[in-house]
N, C-alpha and C positions, 0 to 999 in steps of 0.2 A: 550423481543426483538424478533420481528417476522422475521426479515431478517437482513442482514448486507451488505449494499451496500456503505454507506458513514457514516461520523460522525453524520449525522442527524438521523441515526437509533439508536443512543446511547443516552438514556435520562440522564445518569450520567457518564461522562467520568472518573472522579476521582475514582468512585466506581468500574468501570470496570478495571481500572489500578490496583487497590488494589486486585481485584479478580485474575488477572493474576499473581501478585507477590505472592499471597497465593498459587497458583498452583505451582509456582516455588519452594516455600518452602516445599510443600507437593504434589508432582505430582499425586499421586494415591488416594487422599482423596475422590474423587468421581468416583472411578473406576467402579461402577455399574450404574452410571447415564444413560449411553447410552447402557446398556445391551439389546441385541436383536434388536438393531437399526443399520441402515446403512447410511453412508454418501457417496454419489457418487461425485467424483471429475472429472470434465470434463475440459480437457485442449485443447484449440484451438491454443495455443502457448506454447513454451518451458518453463520449470520451473525446478528449483532444490530445493532451500530453501522453496518456497511456497508449493510445493508438499510434500516434506519430512516432514516438520514441521506440516502440516495439518494431515498427516497420524499418526505421533507420538502423536499428541494431541488427535485425535480420539481414538487411542488405549488406552490412559491413562484414557479415560472416558468410556471404555468398549465397544466402537463402532467398527464395521467392516467398513473399508474404501475400496472402489473399485475405481480404477484409470482407466480412459479411455482417451487416446490421440486421440481426434477426428480428428485432423489435419493429423494424420498418419494412423489411424486405422478405421475410420468411413466413412460413405457416406458424400459427400459434402452437407451441409445443406443450405436450402433457409430460409431467415428470413423475407422477405417482404410479408406482407399480400396481397393477391390478385395477386401474381406473376404468370405469365404464365411460367411454368417450362419446357421450351424447350431448355435450355442451359446446363450448366455444373453442376448445382445443382440437386441432386437426391432425397432428402427427405426434407419435410418442417418441420420447428421446431414445428408447431402446431400438427404434427403427432408424432414427436419424444419425445417432452417434457412431454406430459401426461404419456407416458410409463415410462420414467425416474421417474416421480412422483409416479408411482406405485412400482417401484423397490426400491426406497430409501425413507428415512425419511427426509433427508436434501440433497440439491443439491448445490455443490460448483462449480463455473464456472470461468475460466480464459480466457480472450480474450484481444486483443490489438486493438488500433485504426489503421485505414488504413493510416492516415496522408495525405489522398488525398481529403477527403470531410469533411470539418469542421462541417457542419450541421448534417450529418449522424453520425459522431463520437460523437458530443455533445448530440445527442438524445439517445445515448446508446441503439441502436436498438437490439443488440444481447442479452445482459443480460436482458433487459426489456422483450424481447420475452420469455425467459426462465421463468421469474417471472410470466408473463401473463398466460403461458400454462402449467407449471409444476404442479401447485397446492400444492407445498410444500415450506418450507422456503428455500431461496436462499442466499448463501454467495458469495460475490465477492472475487475471488482470484486475481483480477486485471481486470479492464474493460477499455473501450476506454478513460475515463477521470479520473479515480480514482484508487488508490491502498490502500484501507482502512486497510487491515491487516498489511501492511508495516507501515503505519503511526501510527496505534495504537501501534505497536511494538516500534516505535521511541519514543513515549511518555512514554511508560513503561521504556525504557532505560534511558531517561532523568530523570524521577522520581527516579529511582534506583541510578543513578549517583549523583543526588543532595544530597541524604542522605549520600552517601559515601564521598562526598567532603565538607560536612557541609555547603551547600549553601542554606539551607532551610529558612534562615532568610533574604534573599535578593531577590529583584526582578530580575529574570533571564533575560538575553539578549540572544535570539536565533536568529541566522542568517542562512537563506537559501541562498546559493550562487550558481550561475550558474557556470558550468565548461565546458571547451572545450571538444569536442569529434570528432571522425572521421566520424560519420554518424548522420543522423537525428533520434532523439529519441522522444518518446511521452512526453507529459506534465503530464502524470498520477501521477507519484510520487510527483512531485513538487506541482501540484494542491492539492493532497490529504494531503500532509504535511502542506501546508498553511491552508487548511480547518480545520484540526485537531488542530493545534496550536492556531488558532484564536478562535475556539469554546472552547478549554480548558481554555484560558484566563488567564493563570498564568505567562505570560512572556511578555516582550517587544519584538516584533517580527519585524525583518527587512529582506527584500528580496533584494538581490543585483544581478544585471545582466547587460550586455551591452544593450544599447538602441536597441529597436526592439524585445527584448525577453520578453516583458510584457506578463504575464499570464492572463487568464480569471479573470476579477474582481469579478466574483461570488465566487471565492475561496480566493482571496488575500485581499479582503476588510477588513480593520482593521490593515493591516501590513504597515510599512513604506517601500517605494520603493526607493532604492538608486542605482545610476549608478556608483558610486565611490566605488570599492570594499574595498580599504584601509579604507575609512571612515566608511563603514558598519561594518567592522570587529573590529573596536576599542571597547575594553572592552567586547567583546562577551564571553559568558560562554559556548555556544554550537554552533557549525558550522555544518550545514547539506550541504553536497556537492552533486550536481546533475546537469547533463546536461539535457537540453530540447530544442526541436526545437521551432521555432517561432509559436506563436498562431495567431497573426493578419495576417502575411504572412504565412499562415498555412503550417506547416510541413517543412518549409525552414530552411536551415543552413545559417545564416546571418554573422556568425563570427566563426573563429577557433582560436581566439587570445589566444596564449599559456600563456600570462601573467596572465590570470585568473586562472591558475592552483594553487591550494593551496599548499604552501610550509612552511617549518619550519620557514623561515624568516618572513612570513606573520603572523604566530602565535604569534610572539613577540608583535604584536599590541593588542592582545586579553587579556582577563583575564584567561590566561593559558587554553584556550578553549579546550573542548573535541570535537573530530571530528567524524562525522557520514557519512555513505554512505550506500545505500540500497544493493549494490552488485548486479551483478558483476561490477567490476571497471576496467577501463583501466589505469593501472599503468603508472605513469609518463606522462599521458595525462590529466586525470581528477584530479588525486592526485599523489603527489610525493611519492616515496618509503619511504623517511625519515619520512613523516607524517603517512603513512599507517602502518609502522612498529615501530613507535615511541610510547612513553608513553601516548600521547594525543588521540590515536586512540581507538574508541569504536566499530569498525566494527565487531569484533568477538562476543562481548557481545550482540550487536544489533541483529546480525543474529541468535544467539542462542536463544534470547528472542522471536523469531517468534513462537516457540512452545507454549509459555505461552499465547501469544496473541490469537492464534488459539484456544487454550483450553478454555480460558475465553469466547470467542465468541460462540463457539459450546455449551458450558455448559449453557450460557444464553438462547440460542434458545431452548435447550432441556428442561430447566425449564419452559419456556413459553409454549411449547407444552404440557408438563405434566399438567400445570395449566389449560390450555384450555380444556383438556380432563376431568378434575375434574369438 
């Protein structure tokens, strides 16, 4: 694996899931794999779980991690090629990225969409410019359209829970449900979860949301789209809860219908479904306390598994780098 930007960079998802679970069982088994190597983690937006889990994962592989909050500590970067820099940007990515490529062996980048310009966000200008100019492997810690480490973590968590619940002999039903929120949020997590579940191909996959919240079909193709949440939840084994703003009416909040919040009563329609959310979560807006604090919640396990997802991805890239050197 040369980079990690989406599910399309992973040739064998089940094998990578197993690699992550192997690290969970034995975190230090490859503690010298990254010896004398550095990963630079560049944050253009805030992070807690992504930042900390990546640092822990790198440490367990023997790597040094260096964190830089570009939005707070660095010069304002320009990303457009050919830009006349007579405004607020101070340094061009084509000047900064090659230097980062010399400082580090792997570069991890986190950025968000503007939610103002659909074309610009869909083109993934920022992360693609780092890939173009850094000259080293790039890991997405979230981008304008995708959050691959989160979605990989989600599949690890589902796989682990399937074994614990003795569900291995049945076809799973996984539901991604929209939830209300107080502000416009990106489609990144929903896009990414849809892409990964579809590529994984081991479940019946349903996406449910109010009309107008259709996601980009590039990511949802293969899933059943249902606008009746109760119907979608029937006999579900796993429910992934997430808000996103509109894609067609880009970045707009079209509904704040609180009836879409997942409650314990709604879980009665399911196959005692386990509930997932990427965090942070607006309690009693997106998800009720009774669900989040109840026996069906996987949020703590899910967030904790971020370490093993990051460790498996970094290790795969390190192995690829070593093989290329040989």
